[in-house]
N, C-alpha and C positions, 0 to 999 in steps of 0.2 A: 217419951211415948206414954200415951194414956193407958192405964191399967184396964184389963178386961172388965172388971166390975163397974167401971165408969162409962163403958161404951153404950151408946144407943144402938150402934150397929154391931152385929156379932161377927167374930172372926170366922174364917173358913166357911163362908156362906155366900151363895149367889142371890142377889136381890132382883126379882123380876119386875123391873121398872126402868124408866129412862135414867141414864147416869146422872143427869143434872139433879134429879130428885134425890138420888143417893148422896151426891156430893154436897147438896144443900144441908144435909144433916151432919156433915163433917166440919169440925172446927179447923182452923188453920193448922198446918203441919200434922194432920191426923194420921196419915200413913207415911211410911218411909220411902216407898218407891212405887212408881206407876209404870207399867209396861203395857202397851195397848196398840191395837191396829184398828183405828176407826174406819167406818165405811168410807170408800174412796170416791163416791159419786160416779161409779163406773157402771151403773144400771144393773148390778147383780141382783138376783132374786133372793132376798133374805126372808121371805114370807110376808104375811099380812100385817105384821106389827111394826115394821120399820121401813123407812123410805130411803133408798140409795140413789135418789135422783132429786136432790134438793136444789131449787133455784137460787137459794141464798146460802149455798154450801160454804163458800169462803168466810162469810160472816159467822156462820155457825161454828166452823172449825176454829176461828179466832177466839170465840167465847169459850169453847171447850179447852183450848190450850191455857187460857188465863185461869180458869177454874181448877184445872189439874195442878197448875203451879201453886195455887193457893192452899190446897189440901195436902200437898206433899212436903216432906221435910228434907229429902236428900236429892232425888233425881227423877226425871221423867224421860221415858223413851217412847217415841211415837213412830210407828211404822206407817209410811205414807207413800202414795203413788208419786211418781216423778212429776205428774201434772200439777200437783198442789204442794210440792215441797217448800216452795218459797213462802206460801201463805203460813205454813207451820213455822218456818224459820223466823218470819217477822212477828208472829204472835207470841212466841216464847221469849219472855224477857230474860231468862237465864240460859238462852241457847249457847251451847259450848262447842259442838262440832257435829258433823255428819258421820254416822256409821252406815254400813251397807250390808244387807242380807242378800247373798247370792243363792238363788233357787236353782240348783244344779240340773234338775230334771225337767224344768219348764221349757216348753216350746219345741220339744224334739219332733212332734208331729205337726207343727203349725208353720213350718218354714215355707210352704208353698204359698199360703195366703198372706203370711206376714214375714217378709224376707229379713226383717231386723227385729228380733224378739227381745222384749224387756225382761231380762232375768234378774235384774238388780232392783231391790227395794230400798230406798233411803230410810234411815232411822235417825230422826232428830233427837239429840241428847241435850237436855236442859238441866242445869244445876242452879235453881233459882235462889237458893239461900246461902251460896258461897261455895268455897272449894271443898272437895272431898278427896279422900285417898281410897283407891280401890282395895278391896278385900284381898289380902295376899294368901289366905288359907287354902284357896283352890288352885294348887300349883299346876294341875293338868289342864286348866282352862285359861286360855290367853285373853288379853285385852286388845287384840288386833282389831282394827277398824273394819275388817271384812269378815263377816260371819257366813259360813256356808251350811247348807242343809238340803235335804231332799223333801220336797213338798208332798204332803199326803195325797194319795190317789185312791180311787174306788176299788182298785184291784191289789192294794197293798195290805195284807192281813195284819201286819204289825205296825202299819202307819196308815190306817184307814181314814179316808176323807169322809167326814160326816157334816161338813159345813162348806158352803161355796167359796169361802175366803179363809180357809184354815191354814195356819202356820204350824210347822212342826215344833216339838219341844226343843230341838237343837237350835232353833233360831232365838229362843228366849233364854236358854240355859246360861250362856256367858254373861248376859246382862244382869240376871238375877243373882247368879253365883258371885260375880265380882264386885257388884255395887253393895256397899254396907246397908243391910236392911233386915228387919224382923217381920214387917207387915207389908205385903205387896197388894196393890189395888189395880184391877183392870176394869175400866168403864164399859168395855165391850167384850164380855167374857166369851161369847160365841160358843165354840165347842169345848171350851175349858182348858186351852193350852197353858194359860198362865197358872191356873190352879194345879195342873199336872206337873208343871215345872217346879212349883213351890213344894209339892209333895215330895218330889225327887230330892230336893235340897233341904227339906226340913224347915221351910219357911211358912209363916201364916199368910193368909190371903183373904181378900174380899173382892167380890165381883158384882157388876151390874150387867143385866142382859134383858132387853126389852121384849124379846120373843120368848114366850113360855115353852115353845117346842125345843128351843136350843138350851133352855135351862134344864129341861129333862135330859137332853143329849149329854150335856156337860156333866150333870149329876150322875148319869149312868157310867160315864168314863171314870169319874172320880171314885165312885163306889166299887167298880170293878178293879181299879188299881189298888185300892185299900184292901179289898178282899184277897187279891193276889199276894200283897205284902204280908198279910196275916197268915195265909197258907204257907208261904215260903218260910216265914218265921217259925211256924210250928214244925215244919219239916227239918229246919236247922237244929231246933232243940232236940228232936228225936234222934237225929244223927249224932249229936254231941253226947246224948245220954246212953247210947248203945255201946 
């Protein structure tokens, strides 16, 4: 791993730019782990700065997978819609297996319009540089291929949706906790879920996000989390000293 003093890119920072610009500044094997959920070409509204309706989406997705494998030293996890999972599978030279994220609360109110709701998101796992052994220090977190979680919603105070395609920390936690890594990169930081997960686990992170509005949203989530940690830490010290 390259030392902090040698980095052109800073750790624990979101870069407001296209992820290809960020990765172009990364040498091979620059980060340990990539966990990301790219746009799915599902015509969601991500604001004025990104296009979720690319006519050349599969070609773009293939280039993305190859560049992610170049800059990573350990593993890549890509959350992708079922419609494009085989494009990801074929583009990842180190493809190992499929994992799956089950969104337990999705589709409860949509059964009339959509009688068969997709509540499973495939996660492509790539190990491009060879075999790895999972981190055994997190005994309470399994390496089962089915990960479950509750998707953020607008009326969930403790799991508030602030991005149209937001995943919960629970979806990323097993991946980052059990894969050996010190620095995690997310090319599509969005609302900051990858950074929030890394903060929970004491990992360093780097993010790219093309939309400045979401850079602000993610930054606020991160700052609020760090402020709460500081507050609780002070409270614990006071309790211990009494």
